[in-house]
C-alpha positions as CSV (number, residue, x, y, z in Angstrom):
1,M,-19.5,-23.5,-10.3
2,R,-16.7,-24.2,-7.0
3,K,-17.4,-22.0,-4.4
4,L,-16.1,-22.1,-0.4
5,F,-18.2,-21.9,2.4
6,T,-17.2,-21.8,5.9
7,S,-19.3,-22.3,9.4
8,E,-18.1,-21.8,13.2
9,A,-18.9,-23.0,16.3
10,V,-18.0,-22.8,20.2
11,T,-17.6,-25.3,22.8
12,E,-19.9,-25.1,25.9
13,G,-16.6,-23.4,27.8
14,H,-17.0,-20.4,25.7
15,P,-18.7,-17.5,27.5
16,D,-21.2,-16.9,25.4
17,K,-22.0,-20.5,25.3
18,I,-21.8,-20.3,29.4
19,C,-24.4,-17.2,29.3
20,D,-26.9,-19.8,26.9
21,K,-26.5,-23.1,29.6
22,I,-26.9,-21.3,32.9
23,A,-30.4,-19.1,30.8
24,D,-31.1,-22.5,29.3
25,K,-31.0,-24.6,33.2
26,I,-32.8,-21.2,34.7
27,L,-35.8,-22.2,32.4
28,D,-35.3,-26.1,32.7
29,E,-35.6,-25.4,36.5
30,A,-39.0,-23.4,35.9
31,L,-40.3,-25.8,33.7
32,K,-39.7,-28.3,35.7
33,V,-42.4,-27.4,38.4
34,D,-44.9,-24.8,36.3
35,K,-45.1,-25.8,32.9
36,D,-46.8,-22.8,32.1
37,S,-43.4,-20.8,33.3
38,H,-43.2,-17.6,31.0
39,M,-39.0,-16.9,31.2
40,A,-36.8,-14.9,29.8
41,V,-33.9,-14.5,32.2
42,E,-30.3,-14.2,30.8
43,A,-26.8,-13.6,32.2
44,T,-23.7,-12.4,31.4
45,I,-19.9,-13.1,32.7
46,K,-17.1,-11.3,32.9
47,D,-13.8,-12.9,35.2
48,D,-15.8,-13.7,38.1
49,L,-18.9,-12.2,38.0
50,V,-22.1,-13.5,37.0
51,L,-24.9,-11.3,36.3
52,I,-28.3,-12.7,36.2
53,Y,-31.1,-10.5,35.0
54,G,-34.5,-10.5,32.8
55,E,-38.3,-11.1,33.5
56,C,-40.2,-14.1,34.7
57,S,-43.7,-15.4,35.4
58,T,-43.5,-18.8,37.2
59,K,-44.7,-21.1,40.5
60,A,-40.9,-22.1,40.8
61,K,-38.9,-20.6,43.7
62,L,-35.2,-20.9,42.0
63,N,-32.2,-20.2,43.1
64,Y,-30.6,-18.2,40.1
65,E,-26.8,-18.2,42.3
66,K,-26.9,-21.6,42.8
67,I,-28.4,-22.9,39.2
68,A,-25.2,-20.4,37.8
69,K,-22.8,-22.0,40.1
70,W,-24.0,-25.8,39.2
71,V,-23.5,-25.2,35.4
72,L,-20.0,-23.4,35.4
73,K,-19.1,-26.4,37.7
74,D,-20.8,-29.1,35.1
75,I,-19.1,-27.3,32.1
76,G,-15.7,-28.2,34.0
77,Y,-14.8,-24.7,35.4
78,K,-13.4,-24.6,38.9
79,E,-12.8,-21.1,40.1
80,K,-15.0,-19.7,42.3
81,Y,-17.8,-16.7,41.5
82,N,-19.6,-14.2,42.2
83,V,-23.7,-14.3,41.1
84,V,-25.4,-11.2,41.3
85,V,-29.2,-11.0,40.7
86,K,-31.9,-8.5,39.1
87,V,-35.3,-10.4,37.8
88,S,-38.4,-9.0,37.8
89,E,-41.8,-10.6,36.8
90,Q,-43.1,-10.0,32.9
91,S,-44.9,-7.5,32.1
92,K,-48.1,-7.5,32.8
93,E,-49.0,-6.1,29.3
94,I,-47.0,-8.6,27.5
95,A,-49.0,-11.1,30.4
96,A,-52.0,-10.0,29.2
97,K,-51.1,-10.3,25.5
98,V,-49.7,-14.0,25.9
99,N,-51.8,-15.5,28.4
100,Q,-55.1,-16.3,27.0
101,E,-57.3,-19.4,26.6
102,E,-55.3,-20.1,23.7
103,T,-51.4,-18.6,23.8
104,K,-50.8,-16.0,21.6
105,A,-47.3,-15.0,20.0
106,G,-45.1,-13.2,23.5
107,D,-43.5,-10.9,20.6
108,Q,-43.2,-9.8,16.8
109,G,-40.1,-10.6,14.9
110,I,-39.5,-12.7,11.7
111,M,-38.2,-16.5,12.4
112,F,-36.3,-18.7,9.3
113,G,-36.2,-22.1,9.2
114,Y,-33.5,-24.3,6.6
115,A,-32.6,-27.6,5.2
116,C,-30.8,-29.2,2.8
117,S,-30.0,-32.4,1.5
118,D,-26.0,-32.0,2.6
119,T,-26.3,-34.7,5.5
120,K,-28.7,-37.0,6.4
121,E,-29.4,-34.9,9.3
122,L,-30.6,-32.3,6.3
123,M,-28.1,-30.0,7.5
124,P,-25.4,-27.5,6.4
125,L,-22.5,-29.3,5.8
126,P,-19.9,-26.6,7.2
127,I,-22.4,-26.2,10.8
128,M,-22.8,-29.5,10.9
129,L,-18.9,-30.4,11.1
130,A,-18.3,-27.4,13.2
131,N,-20.5,-28.4,15.9
132,K,-19.5,-31.9,16.2
133,L,-16.0,-30.6,16.2
134,C,-16.8,-28.9,19.2
135,K,-18.6,-31.7,20.9
136,R,-15.9,-34.2,20.3
137,L,-13.2,-31.5,21.6
138,T,-15.4,-31.6,24.9
139,D,-15.7,-35.4,25.2
140,Y,-12.2,-35.7,24.7
141,R,-11.1,-33.3,27.6
142,K,-13.9,-35.1,29.6
143,S,-12.8,-38.7,28.7
144,G,-9.7,-37.9,30.4
145,A,-7.7,-35.1,28.4
146,D,-7.3,-32.9,31.3
147,F,-4.6,-30.7,29.4
148,I,-7.5,-29.6,27.4
149,L,-9.7,-26.9,29.2
150,P,-13.0,-25.8,28.5
151,D,-12.8,-23.0,26.2
152,G,-12.7,-23.5,22.4
153,K,-13.8,-23.0,18.8
154,S,-13.9,-25.0,15.3
155,Q,-14.2,-23.3,11.9
156,V,-14.8,-25.7,9.1
157,T,-14.4,-24.8,5.0
158,V,-16.3,-26.9,2.4
159,E,-15.8,-26.7,-0.9
160,Y,-19.1,-26.9,-3.2
161,D,-19.5,-28.0,-6.7
162,G,-23.1,-26.6,-7.3
163,D,-25.3,-27.3,-4.3
164,K,-23.1,-30.3,-3.9
165,P,-20.4,-30.6,-0.9
166,I,-17.2,-31.8,-2.2
167,R,-14.1,-31.9,0.0
168,V,-13.6,-30.0,2.7
169,T,-10.6,-27.3,2.1
170,K,-9.4,-26.3,6.1
171,V,-10.3,-26.8,9.5
172,V,-9.6,-24.4,12.2
173,I,-9.8,-25.6,15.8
174,S,-8.7,-23.2,18.7
175,T,-8.7,-25.1,22.6
176,Q,-8.3,-23.4,25.8
177,H,-5.0,-25.7,27.5
178,K,-3.0,-25.9,30.2
179,E,0.3,-24.8,30.1
180,E,2.7,-27.2,30.5
181,I,1.3,-29.2,27.1
182,D,3.7,-28.3,24.1
183,L,2.0,-26.9,21.5
184,K,2.9,-29.7,19.0
185,I,1.9,-32.3,21.1
186,L,-1.6,-31.2,21.3
187,M,-1.5,-30.2,17.5
188,A,-0.9,-33.6,16.7
189,L,-3.7,-35.1,19.7
190,V,-6.2,-32.7,18.3
191,I,-6.0,-34.0,15.1
192,Q,-5.9,-37.6,15.6
193,N,-8.6,-37.5,18.7
194,V,-11.1,-35.0,17.6
195,I,-10.5,-33.8,13.7
196,F,-10.3,-37.8,12.3
197,E,-12.7,-39.0,14.6
198,V,-15.2,-36.3,13.3
199,I,-14.5,-35.2,9.3
200,P,-15.1,-38.3,7.0
201,K,-12.4,-39.4,5.2
202,E,-13.9,-39.4,1.6
203,L,-14.1,-35.1,2.3
204,M,-10.5,-34.7,3.1
205,D,-7.2,-35.0,0.9
206,E,-3.6,-34.4,0.8
207,K,-4.1,-30.8,0.4
208,T,-6.5,-30.1,3.2
209,E,-5.0,-27.8,6.0
210,F,-5.3,-28.5,9.4
211,L,-5.0,-25.1,11.4
212,I,-4.7,-25.9,15.6
213,N,-3.8,-22.9,17.9
214,A,-3.1,-20.6,15.0
215,S,-2.7,-17.5,17.2
216,G,-0.1,-19.6,19.6
217,P,-1.1,-20.3,23.6
218,F,-4.6,-20.0,24.8
219,T,-3.9,-20.6,28.6
220,I,-6.2,-17.7,29.6
221,G,-10.0,-18.7,28.5
222,G,-13.5,-18.8,29.6
223,S,-14.8,-15.2,31.1
224,F,-11.2,-14.7,32.3
225,G,-10.6,-14.2,28.9
226,D,-13.4,-12.3,27.2
227,S,-17.0,-11.8,28.4
228,G,-19.8,-13.6,27.5
229,T,-23.5,-12.9,27.1
230,T,-27.1,-14.6,26.6
231,G,-28.0,-15.1,23.1
232,R,-24.8,-13.5,21.1
233,K,-24.2,-16.9,19.4
234,I,-27.2,-17.0,17.0
235,V,-25.4,-18.2,13.7
236,V,-23.8,-21.4,15.8
237,D,-27.4,-21.9,16.7
238,T,-28.5,-22.1,13.8
239,Y,-27.3,-22.8,10.3
240,G,-24.0,-21.3,10.5
241,G,-24.9,-18.8,8.3
242,M,-26.0,-20.8,5.4
243,C,-30.0,-19.2,5.9
244,P,-30.6,-15.9,7.3
245,V,-31.8,-15.3,11.2
246,G,-34.2,-13.8,12.4
247,G,-32.7,-11.8,15.2
248,G,-34.0,-13.2,18.4
249,C,-32.2,-15.8,20.3
250,F,-33.3,-18.9,21.7
251,S,-32.0,-19.5,24.8
252,S,-33.7,-18.4,27.6
253,K,-36.6,-18.1,26.2
254,D,-40.4,-20.1,27.0
255,P,-42.1,-21.4,24.0
256,S,-44.3,-19.1,23.8
257,K,-41.4,-16.6,22.7
258,V,-41.9,-17.1,18.7
259,D,-38.1,-16.6,18.3
260,R,-37.6,-19.8,19.4
261,S,-40.5,-22.0,19.1
262,A,-41.6,-20.6,15.7
263,A,-38.0,-20.9,14.4
264,Y,-38.0,-24.7,15.5
265,Y,-41.2,-25.1,13.6
266,A,-40.1,-23.0,10.7
267,R,-37.5,-26.0,10.1
268,Y,-39.6,-28.7,11.3
269,V,-41.7,-27.7,8.7
270,A,-38.2,-27.2,5.6
271,K,-36.8,-30.4,7.1
272,N,-39.8,-32.4,6.2
273,I,-40.3,-30.7,2.8
274,V,-36.5,-31.4,2.1
275,A,-37.3,-35.1,3.8
276,H,-40.4,-35.9,1.2
277,K,-38.5,-34.7,-1.7
278,Y,-40.8,-31.7,-3.0
279,A,-37.0,-29.9,-2.8
280,S,-33.5,-30.7,-2.3
281,K,-33.1,-27.2,-0.7
282,C,-35.9,-25.1,1.7
283,Q,-36.2,-22.2,3.3
284,I,-39.3,-20.8,5.2
285,E,-39.5,-17.4,6.4
286,V,-42.8,-16.8,8.7
287,A,-43.9,-13.4,10.9
288,Y,-45.9,-13.2,13.9
289,V,-47.3,-10.0,15.7
290,I,-47.7,-9.8,19.8
291,G,-51.3,-11.0,21.2
292,Y,-51.8,-12.5,17.3
293,S,-51.8,-16.5,17.1
294,E,-51.5,-17.0,14.0
295,P,-48.2,-15.8,11.5
296,I,-49.0,-12.8,9.2
297,S,-46.9,-14.1,6.6
298,L,-45.1,-17.7,5.7
299,Y,-42.5,-17.7,3.0
300,I,-41.3,-20.4,1.4
301,E,-38.3,-20.9,-0.8
302,T,-36.3,-23.4,-2.6
303,F,-33.9,-21.7,-5.1
304,G,-34.5,-23.3,-8.0
305,T,-34.6,-26.9,-6.3
306,N,-37.9,-27.5,-5.9
307,K,-39.0,-31.1,-7.7
308,K,-42.7,-29.7,-8.0
309,P,-44.3,-26.9,-8.5
310,M,-44.7,-24.3,-5.8
311,R,-48.2,-24.4,-5.7
312,E,-48.3,-27.8,-4.7
313,I,-45.4,-27.6,-1.9
314,Y,-47.8,-24.8,-0.2
315,K,-50.7,-27.2,0.0
316,Y,-49.1,-30.1,1.1
317,V,-47.3,-27.4,4.3
318,K,-50.9,-25.7,4.8
319,E,-52.5,-29.1,4.5
320,N,-49.7,-31.2,7.3
321,F,-48.4,-27.9,9.3
322,D,-50.4,-25.5,11.4
323,F,-48.1,-22.3,12.9
324,R,-50.2,-21.4,15.3
325,V,-48.7,-20.7,18.6
326,Q,-50.8,-22.8,20.6
327,N,-50.3,-25.8,18.1
328,I,-46.6,-25.2,17.9
329,I,-46.4,-25.6,21.4
330,D,-48.6,-28.6,21.8
331,E,-47.6,-30.7,18.6
332,L,-43.3,-30.4,19.4
333,D,-44.3,-31.0,22.9
334,L,-42.0,-27.9,23.9
335,K,-43.1,-27.2,27.8
336,R,-40.3,-29.6,29.1
337,P,-37.2,-29.3,30.5
338,I,-35.4,-29.8,27.4
339,Y,-33.3,-26.9,26.9
340,Y,-29.8,-27.2,28.7
341,D,-29.1,-30.0,26.4
342,I,-29.2,-28.6,23.6
343,A,-28.1,-24.5,24.4
344,S,-24.8,-25.8,23.0
345,Y,-23.6,-27.9,19.7
346,G,-26.7,-26.3,17.7
347,H,-30.4,-26.5,18.6
348,F,-30.5,-28.3,15.1
349,G,-29.7,-31.8,13.8
350,R,-30.2,-33.3,16.9
351,D,-32.3,-35.9,18.5
352,T,-35.8,-33.6,19.4
353,S,-39.2,-33.6,18.5
354,W,-38.4,-31.0,16.0
355,E,-36.6,-32.9,13.7
356,K,-38.9,-35.6,13.4
357,I,-40.2,-36.6,10.1
358,K,-43.9,-36.5,9.7
């Protein structure tokens, strides 16, 4: 059966991603000084106002305003911003549940991990292409194409024959730009220097459509075109809608928050199941309760693609993986300042510890 599936992604200059990157830069700066920092400090941005708020417990002395302004400059924004900070200590009730000899889950919740044989990264093709397009658009801008500005989005529609991706039917890119660039020239440059650099030729044909700034000029972007908040791009950050999301975001959260660490581990396990050819598609759901180290449930779904009985897959997982929070943190080495770089262009399919084949 033929079907179409679409995923979208955003550049690091999108207002929601700005806030994700501010939050994860704050986390990284805390972890550089105190690897046992407990952080949940988020950001919201609108026009020239940046609001930083949340809870933390860290030995690090953080200059939140300086961090936020550094991130905005690093992304490519040259405007002046006013930063308001409202950060308090982590709740002592939560800390008491988490800070024990063995780290316990910092909250309740469900997390999902996913892998499939679409790509060499064992990720769904639509979201991998969408994220790579946004990354390429940013690299093109920073390499000298200064008519392009930081805010942007991509969207990729892939046609599947059953579970096999066979062609890209549509590619959508919306990019902020300077007023003086002609839209027809912009379109031609983006197609040549972004789309053709990312989408494999064998996945395109004469019917593949390219929609570049389909609504017309896009000169007002970033926080001056829309508001942004940490954690609003969880579908972009994960599997592009191919897999459910647990509801909790990643950015801003230290590894004791299972919204982040257990989602990374679930991806790690799902990828290994596919890599070792137990199945060509795998989805894992795991659930935790605050103050408990082990999950209260683990569910593996292979959508009928398993090459071995499900009892063997569960046995393989039980013998090779440990979902206790402390083990996740240790095995994946998560108490490091690694989060700023993965805050944009997807948390999966990258060169990270949770992408290793065990």
